[in-house]
MOPAC internal coordinates of N, CA, C and O (Angstrom, degrees):
PM7 1SCF
backbone

  N    0.0000 0     0.00 0     0.00 0    0    0    0
  C    1.4541 1     0.00 0     0.00 0    1    0    0
  C    1.5314 1   110.72 1     0.00 0    2    1    0
  O    1.2310 1   120.41 1   139.19 1    3    2    1
  N    1.3108 1   116.83 1   -40.81 1    3    2    1
  C    1.4711 1   119.68 1   179.62 1    5    3    2
  C    1.5261 1   110.68 1   -63.14 1    6    5    3
  O    1.2310 1   120.87 1   146.51 1    7    6    5
  N    1.3242 1   115.94 1   -33.49 1    7    6    5
  C    1.4615 1   119.56 1   178.33 1    9    7    6
  C    1.5353 1   109.69 1   -65.24 1   10    9    7
  O    1.2310 1   120.34 1   140.23 1   11   10    9
  N    1.3399 1   116.95 1   -39.77 1   11   10    9
  C    1.4655 1   121.09 1   177.51 1   13   11   10
  C    1.5255 1   111.39 1   -64.08 1   14   13   11
  O    1.2310 1   120.59 1   139.38 1   15   14   13
  N    1.3203 1   116.48 1   -40.62 1   15   14   13
  C    1.4673 1   120.98 1   178.72 1   17   15   14
  C    1.5237 1   109.98 1   -63.78 1   18   17   15
  O    1.2310 1   120.58 1   135.19 1   19   18   17
  N    1.3349 1   116.50 1   -44.81 1   19   18   17
  C    1.4646 1   120.51 1   179.40 1   21   19   18
  C    1.5280 1   110.47 1   -61.86 1   22   21   19
  O    1.2310 1   120.38 1   138.81 1   23   22   21
  N    1.3298 1   116.88 1   -41.19 1   23   22   21
  C    1.4619 1   120.92 1   178.16 1   25   23   22
  C    1.5300 1   110.66 1   -63.62 1   26   25   23
  O    1.2310 1   120.77 1   136.56 1   27   26   25
  N    1.3261 1   116.13 1   -43.44 1   27   26   25
  C    1.4621 1   120.74 1   179.74 1   29   27   26
  C    1.5280 1   110.62 1   -60.31 1   30   29   27
  O    1.2310 1   120.36 1   133.36 1   31   30   29
  N    1.3289 1   116.92 1   -46.64 1   31   30   29
  C    1.4645 1   120.02 1   179.99 1   33   31   30
  C    1.5244 1   111.73 1   -66.05 1   34   33   31
  O    1.2310 1   119.95 1   145.32 1   35   34   33
  N    1.3124 1   117.69 1   -34.68 1   35   34   33
  C    1.4642 1   119.04 1   177.99 1   37   35   34
  C    1.5300 1   110.38 1   -68.20 1   38   37   35
  O    1.2310 1   120.37 1   145.40 1   39   38   37
  N    1.3424 1   116.91 1   -34.60 1   39   38   37
  C    1.4665 1   119.86 1   175.91 1   41   39   38
  C    1.5269 1   110.95 1   -67.01 1   42   41   39
  O    1.2310 1   120.49 1   139.48 1   43   42   41
  N    1.3367 1   116.68 1   -40.52 1   43   42   41
  C    1.4681 1   119.87 1   176.26 1   45   43   42
  C    1.5262 1   110.46 1   -59.80 1   46   45   43
  O    1.2310 1   121.37 1   133.28 1   47   46   45
  N    1.3140 1   114.98 1   -46.72 1   47   46   45
  C    1.4669 1   120.26 1  -178.05 1   49   47   46
  C    1.5239 1   110.93 1   -62.71 1   50   49   47
  O    1.2310 1   120.20 1   138.49 1   51   50   49
  N    1.3326 1   117.22 1   -41.51 1   51   50   49
  C    1.4630 1   121.31 1  -179.82 1   53   51   50
  C    1.5305 1   111.59 1   -62.81 1   54   53   51
  O    1.2310 1   120.75 1   148.60 1   55   54   53
  N    1.3199 1   116.17 1   -31.40 1   55   54   53
  C    1.4726 1   120.85 1   178.99 1   57   55   54
  C    1.5233 1   112.63 1   -86.50 1   58   57   55
  O    1.2310 1   120.42 1   174.63 1   59   58   57
  N    1.3302 1   116.80 1    -5.37 1   59   58   57
  C    1.4539 1   120.09 1  -177.40 1   61   59   58
  C    1.5183 1   112.78 1    76.20 1   62   61   59
  O    1.2310 1   120.27 1  -157.23 1   63   62   61
  N    1.3236 1   117.08 1    22.77 1   63   62   61
  C    1.4605 1   123.04 1  -177.69 1   65   63   62
  C    1.5211 1   109.02 1   -92.36 1   66   65   63
  O    1.2310 1   119.06 1   -59.69 1   67   66   65
  N    1.3382 1   119.40 1   120.31 1   67   66   65
  C    1.4658 1   121.34 1  -179.10 1   69   67   66
  C    1.5306 1   112.24 1   -62.19 1   70   69   67
  O    1.2310 1   120.70 1   -32.35 1   71   70   69
  N    1.3250 1   116.27 1   147.65 1   71   70   69
  C    1.4687 1   121.05 1  -179.43 1   73   71   70
  C    1.5203 1   112.29 1   -61.58 1   74   73   71
  O    1.2310 1   120.27 1   156.50 1   75   74   73
  N    1.3170 1   117.09 1   -23.50 1   75   74   73
  C    1.4673 1   118.52 1  -179.28 1   77   75   74
  C    1.5318 1   111.71 1   -65.96 1   78   77   75
  O    1.2310 1   120.24 1   166.17 1   79   78   77
  N    1.3278 1   117.15 1   -13.83 1   79   78   77
  C    1.4642 1   121.55 1   176.90 1   81   79   78
  C    1.5288 1   112.19 1   -98.18 1   82   81   79
  O    1.2310 1   120.31 1  -159.04 1   83   82   81
  N    1.3066 1   117.02 1    20.96 1   83   82   81
  C    1.4622 1   121.55 1  -177.76 1   85   83   82
  C    1.5204 1   112.41 1   -53.54 1   86   85   83
  O    1.2310 1   119.76 1   139.80 1   87   86   85
  N    1.3096 1   118.05 1   -40.20 1   87   86   85
  C    1.4615 1   121.23 1  -174.68 1   89   87   86
  C    1.5252 1   113.68 1   -92.05 1   90   89   87
  O    1.2310 1   119.93 1  -175.68 1   91   90   89
  N    1.3145 1   117.74 1     4.32 1   91   90   89
  C    1.4578 1   121.13 1   176.34 1   93   91   90
  C    1.5269 1   107.96 1   -79.47 1   94   93   91
  O    1.2310 1   120.30 1   -69.50 1   95   94   93
  N    1.3145 1   117.04 1   110.50 1   95   94   93
  C    1.4577 1   121.34 1  -176.94 1   97   95   94
  C    1.5214 1   112.15 1   -97.16 1   98   97   95
  O    1.2310 1   120.09 1  -146.98 1   99   98   97
  N    1.3177 1   117.44 1    33.02 1   99   98   97
  C    1.4505 1   120.78 1   179.65 1  101   99   98
  C    1.5148 1   112.18 1   -65.28 1  102  101   99
  O    1.2310 1   121.08 1    -7.27 1  103  102  101
  N    1.3187 1   115.55 1   172.73 1  103  102  101
  C    1.4550 1   120.11 1  -179.95 1  105  103  102
  C    1.5156 1   111.98 1    71.71 1  106  105  103
  O    1.2310 1   120.37 1    28.55 1  107  106  105
  N    1.3185 1   116.90 1  -151.45 1  107  106  105
  C    1.4531 1   121.60 1  -178.47 1  109  107  106
  C    1.5071 1   114.31 1   -70.04 1  110  109  107
  O    1.2310 1   120.13 1   151.81 1  111  110  109
  N    1.3272 1   117.36 1   -28.19 1  111  110  109
  C    1.4579 1   121.08 1  -176.94 1  113  111  110
  C    1.5187 1   111.75 1   -59.80 1  114  113  111
  O    1.2310 1   120.28 1   142.89 1  115  114  113
  N    1.3119 1   117.07 1   -37.11 1  115  114  113
  C    1.4577 1   120.86 1  -178.98 1  117  115  114
  C    1.5261 1   110.34 1   -58.64 1  118  117  115
  O    1.2310 1   120.16 1   135.43 1  119  118  117
  N    1.3247 1   117.29 1   -44.57 1  119  118  117
  C    1.4551 1   120.63 1  -178.19 1  121  119  118
  C    1.5194 1   111.57 1   -72.07 1  122  121  119
  O    1.2310 1   120.31 1   144.03 1  123  122  121
  N    1.3044 1   117.02 1   -35.97 1  123  122  121
  C    1.4595 1   119.40 1   176.25 1  125  123  122
  C    1.5178 1   109.90 1   -59.75 1  126  125  123
  O    1.2310 1   120.32 1   135.73 1  127  126  125
  N    1.3166 1   117.00 1   -44.27 1  127  126  125
  C    1.4631 1   121.04 1   179.30 1  129  127  126
  C    1.5244 1   111.01 1   -65.65 1  130  129  127
  O    1.2310 1   120.14 1   133.89 1  131  130  129
  N    1.3202 1   117.33 1   -46.11 1  131  130  129
  C    1.4653 1   120.95 1  -179.74 1  133  131  130
  C    1.5287 1   111.14 1   -60.38 1  134  133  131
  O    1.2310 1   120.50 1   136.65 1  135  134  133
  N    1.3325 1   116.64 1   -43.35 1  135  134  133
  C    1.4628 1   120.13 1   179.30 1  137  135  134
  C    1.5279 1   111.20 1   -66.50 1  138  137  135
  O    1.2310 1   120.48 1   139.88 1  139  138  137
  N    1.3232 1   116.69 1   -40.12 1  139  138  137
  C    1.4649 1   120.42 1   177.28 1  141  139  138
  C    1.5241 1   110.18 1   -61.97 1  142  141  139
  O    1.2310 1   120.56 1   134.78 1  143  142  141
  N    1.3273 1   116.53 1   -45.22 1  143  142  141
  C    1.4584 1   120.94 1  -179.00 1  145  143  142
  C    1.5341 1   110.89 1   -62.88 1  146  145  143
  O    1.2310 1   120.24 1   137.24 1  147  146  145
  N    1.3237 1   117.15 1   -42.76 1  147  146  145
  C    1.4665 1   120.69 1   177.61 1  149  147  146
  C    1.5257 1   110.40 1   -61.62 1  150  149  147
  O    1.2310 1   120.70 1   138.06 1  151  150  149
  N    1.3227 1   116.27 1   -41.94 1  151  150  149
  C    1.4636 1   120.46 1   178.57 1  153  151  150
  C    1.5258 1   111.31 1   -61.45 1  154  153  151
  O    1.2310 1   120.30 1   139.10 1  155  154  153
  N    1.3210 1   117.03 1   -40.90 1  155  154  153
  C    1.4638 1   120.97 1   179.18 1  157  155  154
  C    1.5258 1   111.56 1   -62.35 1  158  157  155
  O    1.2310 1   120.85 1   152.94 1  159  158  157
  N    1.3278 1   115.97 1   -27.06 1  159  158  157
  C    1.4686 1   121.44 1  -179.32 1  161  159  158
  C    1.5228 1   112.23 1   -95.69 1  162  161  159
  O    1.2310 1   120.53 1  -175.30 1  163  162  161
  N    1.3309 1   116.58 1     4.70 1  163  162  161
  C    1.4539 1   120.16 1   179.85 1  165  163  162
  C    1.5167 1   113.69 1    74.39 1  166  165  163
  O    1.2310 1   120.26 1  -154.78 1  167  166  165
  N    1.3255 1   117.10 1    25.22 1  167  166  165
  C    1.4637 1   122.27 1  -178.55 1  169  167  166
  C    1.5234 1   110.20 1  -113.21 1  170  169  167
  O    1.2310 1   121.25 1   -14.61 1  171  170  169
  N    1.3258 1   115.22 1   165.39 1  171  170  169
  C    1.4606 1   120.38 1   175.09 1  173  171  170
  C    1.5230 1   109.64 1   -74.45 1  174  173  171
  O    1.2310 1   120.87 1   -26.02 1  175  174  173
  N    1.3259 1   115.93 1   153.98 1  175  174  173
  C    1.4566 1   120.41 1   176.48 1  177  175  174
  C    1.5224 1   111.08 1   -74.91 1  178  177  175
  O    1.2310 1   121.31 1     3.98 1  179  178  177
  N    1.3071 1   115.09 1  -176.02 1  179  178  177
  C    1.4632 1   121.17 1  -179.93 1  181  179  178
  C    1.5216 1   109.08 1   -72.80 1  182  181  179
  O    1.2310 1   120.65 1   -46.16 1  183  182  181
  N    1.3224 1   116.36 1   133.84 1  183  182  181
  C    1.4553 1   121.95 1  -178.74 1  185  183  182
  C    1.5201 1   112.93 1   -63.79 1  186  185  183
  O    1.2310 1   120.91 1   -27.78 1  187  186  185
  N    1.3255 1   115.86 1   152.22 1  187  186  185
  C    1.4566 1   121.27 1  -178.04 1  189  187  186
  C    1.5182 1   113.97 1   -59.69 1  190  189  187
  O    1.2310 1   120.27 1   142.98 1  191  190  189
  N    1.3522 1   117.09 1   -37.02 1  191  190  189
  C    1.4617 1   118.69 1  -178.61 1  193  191  190
  C    1.5207 1   110.66 1   -67.27 1  194  193  191
  O    1.2310 1   119.71 1   148.72 1  195  194  193
  N    1.3364 1   118.15 1   -31.28 1  195  194  193
  C    1.4686 1   120.21 1   179.71 1  197  195  194
  C    1.5322 1   110.58 1   -66.74 1  198  197  195
  O    1.2310 1   120.81 1   137.16 1  199  198  197
  N    1.3146 1   116.05 1   -42.84 1  199  198  197
  C    1.4660 1   119.81 1   177.44 1  201  199  198
  C    1.5260 1   110.08 1   -62.92 1  202  201  199
  O    1.2310 1   120.91 1   134.56 1  203  202  201
  N    1.3255 1   115.86 1   -45.44 1  203  202  201
  C    1.4671 1   120.16 1  -179.80 1  205  203  202
  C    1.5275 1   111.05 1   -62.84 1  206  205  203
  O    1.2310 1   120.34 1   141.10 1  207  206  205
  N    1.3330 1   116.96 1   -38.90 1  207  206  205
  C    1.4688 1   121.24 1   179.23 1  209  207  206
  C    1.5313 1   110.14 1   -64.73 1  210  209  207
  O    1.2310 1   120.49 1   136.94 1  211  210  209
  N    1.3245 1   116.67 1   -43.06 1  211  210  209
  C    1.4619 1   120.46 1   179.68 1  213  211  210
  C    1.5281 1   110.48 1   -63.51 1  214  213  211
  O    1.2310 1   120.51 1   134.61 1  215  214  213
  N    1.3194 1   116.64 1   -45.39 1  215  214  213
  C    1.4674 1   120.67 1  -179.32 1  217  215  214
  C    1.5296 1   110.17 1   -62.96 1  218  217  215
  O    1.2310 1   120.11 1   137.00 1  219  218  217
  N    1.3325 1   117.40 1   -43.00 1  219  218  217
  C    1.4694 1   120.85 1   178.35 1  221  219  218
  C    1.5252 1   110.93 1   -62.84 1  222  221  219
  O    1.2310 1   120.41 1   139.60 1  223  222  221
  N    1.3304 1   116.82 1   -40.40 1  223  222  221
  C    1.4703 1   120.31 1   179.60 1  225  223  222
  C    1.5236 1   110.96 1   -65.90 1  226  225  223
  O    1.2310 1   120.13 1   138.56 1  227  226  225
  N    1.3256 1   117.36 1   -41.44 1  227  226  225
  C    1.4716 1   120.43 1   179.05 1  229  227  226
  C    1.5278 1   110.78 1   -64.19 1  230  229  227
  O    1.2310 1   120.32 1   137.59 1  231  230  229
  N    1.3324 1   117.00 1   -42.41 1  231  230  229
  C    1.4641 1   120.44 1   177.84 1  233  231  230
  C    1.5223 1   110.21 1   -62.55 1  234  233  231
  O    1.2310 1   120.79 1   141.32 1  235  234  233
  N    1.3184 1   116.09 1   -38.68 1  235  234  233
  C    1.4611 1   120.90 1   179.74 1  237  235  234
  C    1.5274 1   110.93 1   -62.66 1  238  237  235
  O    1.2310 1   120.19 1   139.11 1  239  238  237
  N    1.3230 1   117.25 1   -40.89 1  239  238  237
  C    1.4693 1   121.39 1   178.48 1  241  239  238
  C    1.5260 1   109.88 1   -62.29 1  242  241  239
  O    1.2310 1   120.72 1   137.36 1  243  242  241
  N    1.3235 1   116.23 1   -42.64 1  243  242  241
  C    1.4676 1   120.32 1  -178.60 1  245  243  242
  C    1.5305 1   110.79 1   -69.34 1  246  245  243
  O    1.2310 1   120.42 1   135.70 1  247  246  245
  N    1.3258 1   116.81 1   -44.30 1  247  246  245
  C    1.4637 1   121.02 1  -175.35 1  249  247  246
  C    1.5259 1   114.21 1   -77.01 1  250  249  247
  O    1.2310 1   120.36 1   151.79 1  251  250  249
  N    1.3373 1   116.91 1   -28.21 1  251  250  249
  C    1.4651 1   121.16 1  -177.69 1  253  251  250
  C    1.5203 1   110.95 1  -135.67 1  254  253  251
  O    1.2310 1   119.84 1  -113.02 1  255  254  253
  N    1.3150 1   117.91 1    66.98 1  255  254  253
  C    1.4653 1   119.27 1  -175.44 1  257  255  254
  C    1.5269 1   113.95 1   -59.24 1  258  257  255
  O    1.2310 1   119.97 1   152.55 1  259  258  257
  N    1.3104 1   117.67 1   -27.45 1  259  258  257
  C    1.4589 1   119.55 1  -178.43 1  261  259  258
  C    1.5175 1   114.82 1   -89.77 1  262  261  259
  O    1.2310 1   120.44 1   162.86 1  263  262  261
  N    1.3357 1   116.77 1   -17.14 1  263  262  261
  C    1.4700 1   118.59 1  -174.98 1  265  263  262
  C    1.5262 1   113.75 1  -135.14 1  266  265  263
  O    1.2310 1   120.19 1  -165.27 1  267  266  265
  N    1.3315 1   117.23 1    14.73 1  267  266  265
  C    1.4712 1   118.83 1  -175.55 1  269  267  266
  C    1.5247 1   113.30 1   -61.18 1  270  269  267
  O    1.2310 1   120.03 1   157.41 1  271  270  269
  N    1.3092 1   117.55 1   -22.59 1  271  270  269
  C    1.4754 1   119.58 1   179.12 1  273  271  270
  C    1.5297 1   111.70 1   -77.09 1  274  273  271
  O    1.2310 1   120.44 1   159.90 1  275  274  273
  N    1.3280 1   116.77 1   -20.10 1  275  274  273
  C    1.4587 1   121.33 1  -174.26 1  277  275  274
  C    1.5250 1   113.72 1  -103.56 1  278  277  275
  O    1.2310 1   119.91 1   156.20 1  279  278  277
  N    1.3357 1   117.78 1   -23.80 1  279  278  277
  C    1.4628 1   122.22 1  -176.38 1  281  279  278
  C    1.5231 1   108.70 1  -121.69 1  282  281  279
  O    1.2310 1   120.74 1   -56.54 1  283  282  281
  N    1.3394 1   116.19 1   123.46 1  283  282  281
  C    1.4625 1   120.37 1  -176.96 1  285  283  282
  C    1.5258 1   110.51 1  -124.75 1  286  285  283
  O    1.2310 1   121.02 1   -32.07 1  287  286  285
  N    1.3170 1   115.65 1   147.93 1  287  286  285
  C    1.4655 1   121.80 1   177.58 1  289  287  286
  C    1.5265 1   111.40 1  -117.41 1  290  289  287
  O    1.2310 1   120.21 1  -156.81 1  291  290  289
  N    1.3112 1   117.20 1    23.19 1  291  290  289
  C    1.4639 1   119.20 1  -174.01 1  293  291  290
  C    1.5268 1   113.30 1  -118.49 1  294  293  291
  O    1.2310 1   120.18 1  -160.81 1  295  294  293
  N    1.3138 1   117.26 1    19.19 1  295  294  293
  C    1.4699 1   119.79 1  -176.31 1  297  295  294
  C    1.5286 1   112.16 1   -64.67 1  298  297  295
  O    1.2310 1   120.05 1   156.24 1  299  298  297
  N    1.3315 1   117.52 1   -23.76 1  299  298  297
  C    1.4633 1   120.20 1   178.18 1  301  299  298
  C    1.5344 1   112.12 1   -66.63 1  302  301  299
  O    1.2310 1   120.04 1   164.97 1  303  302  301
  N    1.3321 1   117.52 1   -15.03 1  303  302  301
  C    1.4648 1   121.61 1   179.73 1  305  303  302
  C    1.5290 1   112.60 1   -90.03 1  306  305  303
  O    1.2310 1   120.23 1   165.28 1  307  306  305
  N    1.3200 1   117.17 1   -14.72 1  307  306  305
  C    1.4680 1   120.39 1  -177.01 1  309  307  306
  C    1.5282 1   114.17 1   -60.33 1  310  309  307
  O    1.2310 1   118.75 1   137.87 1  311  310  309
  N    1.3430 1   119.99 1   -42.13 1  311  310  309
  C    1.4704 1   117.99 1   177.81 1  313  311  310
  C    1.5325 1   112.95 1   -59.30 1  314  313  311
  O    1.2310 1   120.48 1   143.84 1  315  314  313
  N    1.3240 1   116.68 1   -36.16 1  315  314  313
  C    1.4667 1   119.64 1   177.91 1  317  315  314
  C    1.5220 1   110.65 1   -65.83 1  318  317  315
  O    1.2310 1   120.67 1   138.54 1  319  318  317
  N    1.3157 1   116.32 1   -41.46 1  319  318  317
  C    1.4651 1   120.36 1   178.96 1  321  319  318
  C    1.5261 1   110.32 1   -64.48 1  322  321  319
  O    1.2310 1   120.45 1   134.67 1  323  322  321
  N    1.3230 1   116.75 1   -45.33 1  323  322  321
  C    1.4717 1   120.45 1   179.50 1  325  323  322
  C    1.5237 1   110.96 1   -60.83 1  326  325  323
  O    1.2310 1   120.64 1   139.21 1  327  326  325
  N    1.3316 1   116.39 1   -40.79 1  327  326  325
  C    1.4627 1   120.89 1   179.20 1  329  327  326
  C    1.5263 1   110.67 1   -59.86 1  330  329  327
  O    1.2310 1   120.60 1   135.32 1  331  330  329
  N    1.3233 1   116.45 1   -44.68 1  331  330  329
  C    1.4652 1   119.20 1   179.77 1  333  331  330
  C    1.5267 1   111.44 1   -67.44 1  334  333  331
  O    1.2310 1   120.27 1   140.35 1  335  334  333
  N    1.3183 1   117.09 1   -39.65 1  335  334  333
  C    1.4662 1   120.43 1  -177.75 1  337  335  334
  C    1.5261 1   112.61 1   -66.57 1  338  337  335
  O    1.2310 1   120.22 1   155.45 1  339  338  337
  N    1.3361 1   117.18 1   -24.55 1  339  338  337
  C    1.4644 1   118.72 1   178.83 1  341  339  338
  C    1.5234 1   111.83 1   -64.91 1  342  341  339
  O    1.2310 1   119.92 1   161.23 1  343  342  341
  N    1.3190 1   117.75 1   -18.77 1  343  342  341
  C    1.4684 1   120.86 1   177.21 1  345  343  342
  C    1.5190 1   111.61 1   -67.60 1  346  345  343
  O    1.2310 1   120.56 1   156.91 1  347  346  345
  N    1.3185 1   116.54 1   -23.09 1  347  346  345
  C    1.4602 1   120.82 1  -173.39 1  349  347  346
  C    1.5274 1   113.62 1  -103.38 1  350  349  347
  O    1.2310 1   120.47 1   168.02 1  351  350  349
  N    1.3242 1   116.71 1   -11.98 1  351  350  349
  C    1.4661 1   119.34 1  -177.01 1  353  351  350
  C    1.5044 1   111.31 1  -123.91 1  354  353  351
  O    1.2310 1   120.10 1   180.00 1  355  354  353

């Protein structure tokens, strides 16, 4: 386990990421952890449209900081979301 921690910190350092952000699971790592956790519980991982929606929303915040709440580029993902939600209603 200590070897894994040392490797993780060396990867942070190589990317120029301060150690104070150790617990920030942004980017791809967040989904890897979420999928692993779901697997440990015998559940399915996060659906592809959810990841795509999150990535599109993050890009929107960066590209349009003043209007990201009003202008969206992810409408092509809505049919996938609606399809999944029909399983629950």
